[in-house]
N, C-alpha and C positions, 0 to 999 in steps of 0.2 A: 330477337336474341339480347340476353340480359348482357349488360356491362361486364367486362372484367372484373374478378371480385369473388369474395367466399360466397356461396350460397348454402343455406341448409343448415347454419347455425340453428336456426327454430324448426321446428317440424313442418309449422305451418306455412314459412318460406317454401319448404321442400316441394309441398303439395302444390302451393302457387304456379313454380318455377316447371312443374311435370302438366300442367293444364296450360303452359304456355302465356300465364301472365307476367307481363315485362316485371322484375322484380331488382332492385339496385340496394345491394347490400355489400359494403366496402369491408375489407377485413380490418383487424382491429391493428393499429399502428404499433410493432414493438418498440422497446424503449429507444433503440438507436434509431428510430425512422421519426421520431416526435419532433415538429416544430414548434408546440408549444412546450415551455421547460416544463419539466417531472421536479416535484419538490418532495423530498424524503428528509426524515426528521429523527433525532434521538427521541427516545420515551422519557421525556423529563417537562415539566410544566415550561422551563426557562426555552426549551427547542420548540415547544407547541406554539408558545405564543409569537415567538418570532415566523415560524411556518405560516401562522394566520395573517402575519401582516405582509409577509412576502408575497402570499398567493393573492390577498386582495390589492397589494400594490400593481404586481403584474397583469391583474384582469382589468384593474382602471386605467392603467396605459398601455393596453394591448401590445404588451411586449413579446415578442417571438425572437426566438435563437435556435437553431438547428441542432439536435442531439443535445441540447442542454438539460443537464441534470443539479439540481441545486440541492446539496447535501449540508442539513443544517445540523450541528453537533460538535463534537470534541475529535481531536485527532486519531483516538481510538475507533470512533465510529466511520471515520473517512477510509481510514485503512480497510474496515470490516466491508466496507460499502465497494471501494475498488476493488478489492479480491471478490467480490461475489458478482462483478460485471468484467471479470477482465478478458472475455471475449467478444466485448463492445466495443465501438468506436467513438464512445459519448465523450462530452466536455463535462468534467467534474467544476462546480464552483463551491466550494466549501464557505459557508458562514459559522464562525466560531461560536457555541452556545456552553464550552467548556472551560477548562482552566486555562491551559496556556496557547493551544492552537496555533501550532508553529505551522501545519500544512492549510490552515484555513485564513480566509479573510476576516478583518473585523466587520462585524455589522454597523452599517449605517442607514437610520429610516431615510436622512435627507437626500443621501446619493447612490441609494439602491440600483437606480435605473440606470444610471448614469455608469456605476461602477460595473454593471451587467455588460453593458453596449462596449466598454471600452478597456474590459480585462483581456490580457495575454496569454497565450497558450504556453506552458510549460512541459514537455515530457520528461516522464521518468519512465525506466524499466527496474523490475523489482529482482530480487534474487529467485532462484529455484531451488529449495532444499528437499534433497531426496536423504530418506534415514532408513541406514539396514536396520532392524532388528527381529529377533525371532524368525529370521530367513523370509521376511516380508518386507517391502519397500514402502514406506510412506513419502508422500509428497506435497509441499508446500510451499507455498509463496512467499515472500517478504520483501515487504516496501522499505522499510526501517533497516532492521538487520535481522541475522540470526544469531541466538546467543546459546553457546553450549556450557551447559552448568552444572556442577557438581549436585548429585542428588541424594547425596548421605553425608555424614558428618565426616568422611573421608575425603579429600582433595581428588581433584580427577589429575588422572595420569594420560596423556593423549600425545600423537604424533601429527603434524600438521605437514601436508604435501600441497606444492602447486602443480598439477599434474602429476608427472612420475619421480618431480625434482621435490627433495626433502627442503620445507622451510626451517622447521626445527623437529630434531628426531625424539626428544623427550621433553615436555613440557609439564611441569606438575603446578598446578595453580586452582583457583576456584571456576576457573571456566573459560572460554575463548571467544570474543565477538567479531562476527564478519558484518563490515556495514557499507551500505551504498553511499554514496554522496549526501542525498535528501535525509538519511538517517545517521549522518555524521554527526550533529548538533545535538543528538540526543542520547541513548544512553552511552553511545561509542563515547563522547566527550566526557563522560563523567568515569571512565576507567582510563582515562588519558589519551586516548584514541585521537589521530589527526582529523581536522575538519577538513573535510575535501570539497573543492569547487565543483560547483553542480554539471558543468562542462570538462571535468579533470580526465573522465573514461577511466577512474581507477575506484577499486575498492580496498577497504582497510582491514587487516586483520590485528586484533588487540589483544592481550591477555587480559585476565579479570584477576588481580591481587598473585602473581606471578609469585610462586615460593622458590621452584627451580627452574631454569635459571632465575635469579631475582632480578637482572638487569635487562633480561630481553622485553624491548618496547614494544615488540609487534612488526608490521611489514605492510606497505601499501604495493599493491599490486594491479596489473593492468584489470581491466572490467571484462576482458577474454580468458582470464584464469579460470581454471576450477580448483576449487578449494577442497582437499580432501581429509578431513580429521579424523584417525581413529582411536578407539578406547583400547588403551595399552592392558588396561585389567578391567573387564565389564563385570566380573563376578565381585572383586573386592571393592570397586571404586566405579558405581554405575553414575553415567552421565544422562541428562534429559537435553532434547535440541528444543529450540523454540524460535518458531519463527512470528517474528513480532508478537502475538497474541496467540498464536498455536502451538500447545505442548506435546511433542512424542517421549515417551519416557523409555530407559534401558536402551538407549543408542549404542549401536557397535560401531557403525563407521557412517558418516555423514559427509556427503557431496554438494557442495555449495557453487553456484556460479550467475552470473545475469542472465535471465532470459531474454534477448534483445527482440524475440518474436513479440513481445507484451510491449506497448508503450502506452501508461496510462496519460491521458491529456489534464492537465489540471488548468484551471484558469486563475488567476489572480488580478487582484488590480494594479494600474498603471505604477504607484508609485510603491508597493508593496510585493515587489515579485521574491519568488523562493530563494531565488540565487542572491538578492540584495537581504533578504531576513539570514542568510547562511553567513555572509560577510559580516552583518552587524554582531554575529556570535563571536566570529574571530576577533573584534575590536572591543568585546566586552572585556570587563576587569571581572576577576572571580569574588565573589563576596560569601 
């Protein structure tokens, strides 16, 4: 009898198996069952150069870690990679080859293997955005934030609810931003939203250039909340909903909540955790 495995990937092996010849063909290991790290990179010269070095160093040191995916690029590439693999239980170790790289680790030739061995897991859950437009519902994930933006020269006019309870009945502004703790130091910080502790179990709702009421500063909500944003004048004042980098235009109603069923496992160097980066942002003086 043949060992357990996938038989018949090639016609020749099928014939051999039918003739009773022992055939040992093991199935291709899926991404979430690999012992050898998977290395993926953005498509630029700097990322390719780092990828070649990382691959060579891992092979020379025979380094292995179960379910490890090494992502080389910037924050945008990491967000894209996480959302493409949201149904897998992989560990994602980011190496920055972009600009800021808040979600990434600093590239170190000297300490690469040591950093990979000693890196610590941080778990984050994304926002789930459901947008109603033209009687159709579009569903997207956002790891940093969901941005509701005016789509024309007219300011947006929206109402915001937490479940069935109004947060604000009418807000006229350039938009609204709903942010996770991981994304609270990004665009949210630029619109003067609060920086949230990674373990705060909160989300932030912040206005973008509020016109009426001028002094509304937003709201901090539990991460169990469901934020419902309704466009009060979709014909004259169209709005778009953007989940990180995915835009849905002409949105009429947007429902946003944290999807606790999805937990992305990010790896960070021992002295450079995501929580530590958030705290450093809180201490920084504006320039």
